[in-house]
N, CA, C and O of each residue as an XYZ file, in Angstrom:
420
protein
N      34.616    -82.453   -120.480
C      35.309    -83.542   -119.884
C      35.356    -83.298   -118.376
O      35.668    -82.189   -117.941
N      35.065    -84.269   -117.614
C      35.073    -84.157   -116.159
C      36.265    -84.914   -115.605
O      36.658    -85.967   -116.107
N      36.821    -84.341   -114.556
C      37.956    -84.993   -113.896
C      37.428    -85.669   -112.652
O      36.775    -85.048   -111.814
N      37.712    -86.909   -112.549
C      37.262    -87.639   -111.366
C      38.384    -87.639   -110.329
O      39.539    -87.938   -110.631
N      38.011    -87.298   -109.115
C      38.980    -87.281   -108.019
C      38.947    -88.617   -107.318
O      37.887    -89.126   -106.953
N      40.104    -89.164   -107.141
C      40.187    -90.407   -106.382
C      40.360    -90.033   -104.915
O      41.194    -89.191   -104.580
N      39.609    -90.629   -104.079
C      39.718    -90.346   -102.653
C      40.697    -91.319   -102.029
O      40.754    -92.496   -102.385
N      41.462    -90.797   -101.093
C      42.415    -91.644   -100.385
C      41.671    -92.465    -99.352
O      40.681    -92.003    -98.784
N      42.127    -93.647    -99.109
C      41.506    -94.420    -98.037
C      41.724    -93.718    -96.696
O      42.730    -93.032    -96.510
N      40.803    -93.884    -95.781
C      40.850    -93.231    -94.473
C      42.109    -93.631    -93.708
O      42.670    -92.812    -92.981
N      42.556    -94.862    -93.857
C      43.745    -95.328    -93.151
C      44.978    -94.547    -93.601
O      45.829    -94.211    -92.778
N      45.080    -94.261    -94.870
C      46.228    -93.525    -95.390
C      46.244    -92.093    -94.854
O      47.302    -91.584    -94.485
N      45.103    -91.453    -94.809
C      45.011    -90.086    -94.269
C      45.396    -90.079    -92.795
O      46.135    -89.201    -92.347
N      44.902    -91.047    -92.047
C      45.225    -91.137    -90.625
C      46.722    -91.384    -90.429
O      47.346    -90.780    -89.556
N      47.286    -92.261    -91.232
C      48.714    -92.558    -91.136
C      49.551    -91.327    -91.454
O      50.533    -91.048    -90.766
N      49.172    -90.595    -92.482
C      49.905    -89.377    -92.835
C      49.788    -88.330    -91.736
O      50.763    -87.654    -91.408
N      48.600    -88.197    -91.171
C      48.401    -87.227    -90.091
C      49.257    -87.590    -88.880
O      49.860    -86.715    -88.258
N      49.310    -88.872    -88.550
C      50.136    -89.305    -87.420
C      51.613    -89.048    -87.691
O      52.341    -88.614    -86.797
N      52.060    -89.312    -88.914
C      53.460    -89.066    -89.270
C      53.806    -87.581    -89.184
O      54.867    -87.217    -88.677
N      52.923    -86.733    -89.673
C      53.156    -85.284    -89.609
C      53.217    -84.826    -88.154
O      54.092    -84.045    -87.782
N      52.293    -85.308    -87.340
C      52.262    -84.943    -85.919
C      53.537    -85.423    -85.221
O      54.155    -84.669    -84.469
N      53.929    -86.671    -85.469
C      55.131    -87.230    -84.855
C      56.362    -86.418    -85.257
O      57.199    -86.100    -84.412
N      56.473    -86.084    -86.532
C      57.618    -85.292    -87.003
C      57.636    -83.900    -86.382
O      58.700    -83.382    -86.041
N      56.465    -83.298    -86.235
C      56.372    -81.972    -85.625
C      56.803    -82.012    -84.161
O      57.595    -81.179    -83.721
N      56.284    -82.977    -83.410
C      56.643    -83.096    -81.992
C      58.133    -83.399    -81.847
O      58.806    -82.824    -80.991
N      58.642    -84.297    -82.678
C      60.067    -84.631    -82.633
C      60.922    -83.408    -82.929
O      61.940    -83.189    -82.272
N      60.521    -82.616    -83.904
C      61.257    -81.390    -84.236
C      61.279    -80.418    -83.070
O      62.318    -79.836    -82.761
N      60.146    -80.244    -82.430
C      60.061    -79.320    -81.294
C      60.952    -79.794    -80.153
O      61.691    -79.000    -79.572
N      60.886    -81.084    -79.828
C      61.702    -81.623    -78.735
C      63.186    -81.493    -79.060
O      63.975    -81.101    -78.200
N      63.571    -81.814    -80.281
C      64.977    -81.696    -80.671
C      65.453    -80.250    -80.610
O      66.594    -79.992    -80.226
N      64.602    -79.311    -80.979
C      64.956    -77.896    -80.912
C      65.186    -77.464    -79.467
O      66.151    -76.760    -79.168
N      64.300    -77.888    -78.579
C      64.433    -77.527    -77.161
C      65.704    -78.125    -76.575
O      66.448    -77.441    -75.874
N      65.954    -79.399    -76.860
C      67.156    -80.062    -76.341
C      68.413    -79.406    -76.902
O      69.390    -79.213    -76.178
N      68.393    -79.066    -78.176
C      69.548    -78.424    -78.800
C      69.839    -77.073    -78.161
O      70.993    -76.754    -77.876
N      68.809    -76.288    -77.938
C      69.009    -74.969    -77.312
C      69.512    -75.101    -75.881
O      70.411    -74.369    -75.465
N      68.931    -76.040    -75.123
C      69.357    -76.233    -73.738
C      70.803    -76.719    -73.677
O      71.574    -76.279    -72.824
N      71.167    -77.622    -74.578
C      72.539    -78.129    -74.614
C      73.517    -77.016    -74.976
O      74.574    -76.890    -74.357
N      73.172    -76.221    -75.965
C      74.047    -75.109    -76.363
C      74.216    -74.110    -75.229
O      75.322    -73.637    -74.968
N      73.121    -73.792    -74.562
C      73.190    -72.842    -73.454
C      74.035    -73.408    -72.315
O      74.827    -72.687    -71.708
N      73.867    -74.697    -72.029
C      74.638    -75.331    -70.968
C      76.129    -75.330    -71.303
O      76.954    -75.041    -70.437
N      76.480    -75.647    -72.539
C      77.883    -75.639    -72.955
C      78.462    -74.227    -72.889
O      79.607    -74.044    -72.478
N      77.681    -73.240    -73.290
C      78.133    -71.850    -73.230
C      78.393    -71.424    -71.785
O      79.421    -70.815    -71.487
N      77.461    -71.747    -70.892
C      77.628    -71.359    -69.490
C      78.795    -72.093    -68.840
O      79.527    -71.512    -68.038
N      78.972    -73.372    -69.184
C      80.104    -74.121    -68.632
C      81.434    -73.569    -69.134
O      82.421    -73.569    -68.398
N      81.469    -73.103    -70.371
C      82.701    -72.511    -70.899
C      82.968    -71.148    -70.270
O      84.117    -70.800    -69.999
N      81.919    -70.388    -70.040
C      82.080    -69.043    -69.484
C      82.354    -69.070    -67.982
O      83.149    -68.276    -67.479
N      81.695    -69.983    -67.267
C      81.855    -70.102    -65.813
C      82.277    -71.532    -65.479
O      81.440    -72.327    -65.054
N      83.552    -71.878    -65.660
C      83.963    -73.274    -65.483
C      83.902    -73.765    -64.038
O      83.747    -74.965    -63.813
N      84.018    -72.883    -63.066
C      84.028    -73.304    -61.664
C      82.682    -73.120    -60.985
O      82.606    -73.110    -59.757
N      81.634    -72.976    -61.754
C      80.303    -72.775    -61.195
C      79.844    -74.062    -60.503
O      79.786    -75.109    -61.147
N      79.517    -74.009    -59.212
C      79.117    -75.236    -58.513
C      77.739    -75.708    -58.976
O      76.865    -74.907    -59.306
N      77.574    -77.009    -58.989
C      76.270    -77.561    -59.351
C      75.339    -77.456    -58.153
O      75.784    -77.501    -57.007
N      74.055    -77.318    -58.420
C      73.080    -77.183    -57.348
C      72.646    -78.559    -56.875
O      72.605    -79.512    -57.654
N      72.326    -78.653    -55.600
C      71.952    -79.913    -54.981
C      70.441    -79.978    -54.806
O      69.807    -78.982    -54.457
N      69.863    -81.156    -55.050
C      68.432    -81.353    -54.816
C      68.270    -82.393    -53.730
O      68.769    -83.511    -53.858
N      67.572    -82.034    -52.657
C      67.309    -82.957    -51.558
C      65.812    -83.202    -51.482
O      65.065    -82.295    -51.117
N      65.349    -84.410    -51.820
C      63.906    -84.674    -51.792
C      63.313    -84.602    -50.388
O      62.105    -84.417    -50.242
N      64.145    -84.746    -49.350
C      63.646    -84.668    -47.974
C      63.514    -83.234    -47.486
O      62.834    -82.977    -46.493
N      64.156    -82.298    -48.175
C      64.054    -80.894    -47.802
C      64.921    -80.497    -46.629
O      64.670    -79.463    -46.009
N      65.943    -81.291    -46.300
C      66.791    -80.979    -45.153
C      68.049    -80.211    -45.542
O      68.720    -79.639    -44.683
N      68.373    -80.196    -46.851
C      69.570    -79.499    -47.318
C      69.174    -78.338    -48.216
O      68.128    -78.370    -48.865
N      70.024    -77.304    -48.249
C      69.759    -76.196    -49.161
C      70.300    -76.546    -50.547
O      70.763    -77.666    -50.760
N      70.249    -75.606    -51.489
C      70.645    -75.910    -52.861
C      72.141    -76.142    -53.004
O      72.583    -76.651    -54.034
N      72.930    -75.784    -52.003
C      74.368    -76.011    -52.043
C      74.776    -77.268    -51.284
O      75.970    -77.545    -51.170
N      73.818    -78.040    -50.760
C      74.103    -79.293    -50.070
C      74.429    -79.127    -48.603
O      74.865    -80.082    -47.958
N      74.229    -77.941    -48.060
C      74.498    -77.701    -46.641
C      73.202    -77.815    -45.849
O      72.110    -77.692    -46.404
N      73.335    -78.053    -44.543
C      72.172    -78.123    -43.673
C      71.480    -76.766    -43.637
O      72.134    -75.727    -43.552
N      70.153    -76.785    -43.700
C      69.404    -75.531    -43.621
C      69.501    -74.957    -42.218
O      69.519    -75.689    -41.229
N      69.565    -73.636    -42.152
C      69.595    -72.962    -40.863
C      68.168    -72.843    -40.354
O      67.255    -72.506    -41.108
N      67.985    -73.119    -39.088
C      66.655    -73.034    -38.504
C      66.211    -71.582    -38.450
O      66.964    -70.711    -38.014
N      64.986    -71.323    -38.897
C      64.476    -69.951    -38.899
C      64.297    -69.396    -37.498
O      64.346    -68.181    -37.306
N      64.090    -70.263    -36.515
C      63.861    -69.767    -35.162
C      65.123    -69.146    -34.566
O      65.039    -68.404    -33.588
N      66.289    -69.438    -35.138
C      67.519    -68.868    -34.607
C      67.830    -67.499    -35.218
O      68.812    -66.862    -34.839
N      67.006    -67.049    -36.152
C      67.210    -65.749    -36.778
C      66.246    -64.748    -36.139
O      65.046    -65.000    -36.039
N      66.787    -63.619    -35.714
C      65.958    -62.593    -35.088
C      66.087    -61.283    -35.852
O      67.146    -60.954    -36.386
N      64.983    -60.547    -35.888
C      64.953    -59.225    -36.500
C      64.540    -58.220    -35.443
O      63.778    -58.536    -34.529
N      65.054    -56.998    -35.579
C      64.652    -55.942    -34.658
C      63.495    -55.185    -35.282
O      63.574    -54.728    -36.422
N      62.416    -55.060    -34.516
C      61.251    -54.306    -34.960
C      61.577    -52.821    -34.826
O      61.928    -52.355    -33.742
N      61.462    -52.087    -35.917
C      61.766    -50.653    -35.890
C      60.695    -49.854    -35.169
O      60.918    -48.704    -34.789
N      59.543    -50.458    -34.982
C      58.440    -49.755    -34.342
C      58.541    -49.804    -32.821
O      58.315    -48.794    -32.156
N      58.881    -50.976    -32.258
C      58.926    -51.098    -30.797
C      60.314    -51.458    -30.274
O      60.485    -51.625    -29.066
N      61.295    -51.581    -31.140
C      62.686    -51.895    -30.781
C      62.841    -53.201    -30.010
O      63.667    -53.298    -29.102
N      62.049    -54.201    -30.372
C      62.178    -55.531    -29.759
C      62.760    -56.496    -30.779
O      62.555    -56.336    -31.982
N      63.491    -57.507    -30.291
C      63.978    -58.576    -31.158
C      62.879    -59.615    -31.294
O      62.362    -60.118    -30.296
N      62.520    -59.935    -32.540
C      61.429    -60.861    -32.830
C      61.978    -61.997    -33.685
O      62.756    -61.765    -34.610
N      61.571    -63.224    -33.373
C      61.971    -64.384    -34.161
C      61.455    -64.241    -35.591
O      60.372    -63.702    -35.817
N      62.241    -64.728    -36.556
C      61.894    -64.569    -37.969
C      60.561    -65.213    -38.308
O      59.808    -64.687    -39.128
N      60.260    -66.356    -37.680
C      59.008    -67.031    -38.023
C      57.789    -66.350    -37.408
O      56.662    -66.712    -37.748
N      57.970    -65.385    -36.524
C      56.852    -64.651    -35.923
C      56.859    -63.171    -36.302
O      56.006    -62.410    -35.845
N      57.817    -62.760    -37.136
C      57.994    -61.336    -37.410
C      56.795    -60.724    -38.127
O      56.379    -59.619    -37.780
N      56.229    -61.408    -39.113
C      55.098    -60.849    -39.861
C      53.890    -60.650    -38.950
O      53.231    -59.612    -39.002
N      53.605    -61.647    -38.118
C      52.467    -61.522    -37.198
C      52.717    -60.407    -36.184
O      51.811    -59.636    -35.869
N      53.943    -60.323    -35.676
C      54.267    -59.267    -34.720
C      54.124    -57.888    -35.362
O      53.554    -56.972    -34.770
N      54.643    -57.753    -36.564
C      54.603    -56.463    -37.244
C      53.169    -56.010    -37.480
O      52.854    -54.827    -37.348
N      52.313    -56.945    -37.827
C      50.905    -56.598    -38.038
C      50.268    -56.084    -36.749
O      49.562    -55.075    -36.757
N      50.522    -56.783    -35.641
C      49.963    -56.342    -34.355
C      50.606    -55.041    -33.894
O      49.926    -54.131    -33.421
N      51.912    -54.968    -34.037
C      52.652    -53.810    -33.549
C      52.257    -52.539    -34.305
O      52.094    -51.482    -33.697
N      52.107    -52.637    -35.613
C      51.750    -51.465    -36.411
C      50.297    -51.053    -36.192
O      49.963    -49.872    -36.289
N      49.443    -52.012    -35.901
C      48.028    -51.667    -35.728
C      47.764    -50.969    -34.403
O      46.783    -50.236    -34.280
N      48.618    -51.182    -33.411
C      48.385    -50.526    -32.124
C      49.282    -49.318    -31.919
O      49.326    -48.749    -30.828
N      49.991    -48.929    -32.957
C      50.777    -47.698    -32.887
C      52.018    -47.810    -32.038
O      52.513    -46.796    -31.547
N      52.532    -48.987    -31.850
C      53.762    -49.150    -31.098
C      53.565    -49.180    -29.600
O      54.544    -49.211    -28.855
N      52.329    -49.172    -29.136
C      52.084    -49.246    -27.695
C      52.375    -50.651    -27.205
O      52.088    -51.624    -27.902
N      52.921    -50.764    -26.056
C      53.153    -52.079    -25.447
C      52.032    -52.345    -24.471
O      51.559    -51.454    -23.764
N      51.621    -53.598    -24.454
C      50.578    -53.881    -23.481
C      49.774    -55.077    -23.779
O      48.862    -55.412    -23.022
């Protein structure tokens, strides 16, 4: 006696595959959202006065909502030549200063 296998129509297989994929993606997204929500609630309970961070699309404010300090107003002292160097030029100065052995000229 032979058993005949009935084949499913292609549309049914495609529909089932789409449903499985949709359920899998939905499960993953719900898991991520659930974990993030739980972590957020835990952190808010543990640190109730934690300030929220600020996002400025123009880039003029720092993460706390204050005006950014200009880098040109920050100076570092070079340990090699004992000169005050602006922060935005310190790396270039250090490279030149170290390569010439601290000689001025």
